[in-house]
Steps between C-alpha positions, in 0.01 A plus 500: 500500500644472844655177608382353830784475750574172667600464861506744788595864468861530625422839657226338708736225615760757592252716691368207703855385577598851612186532712568161661855600593394840635213370712701211642786734594265755660498446878174699525311288245225295660463127462190572289701721263768235467244225443327700226824558313598135531155403369545723195844353432362146527212582262749640250707182525190283447411700189857470374492122542167473317627720217819297459323162497381455142284201597323671791126479437538298179306211653183704479510495123567131428130401501557182700264431788601330823342155514476477883 
């Protein structure tokens, strides 16, 4: 049986970091190119935060209803 890996693939993190540095240092990169790379880096960070927060999403399983 294979064990499911937890967290984000370190190679993916490294590749996005390298791409971010390269695009930001490239004087010929357009603002659109830079924005896309920044967006990918921010999405990766959001996923990392969700993965590291053990309680993220746990409120959906508690069965309690809001009495508003």
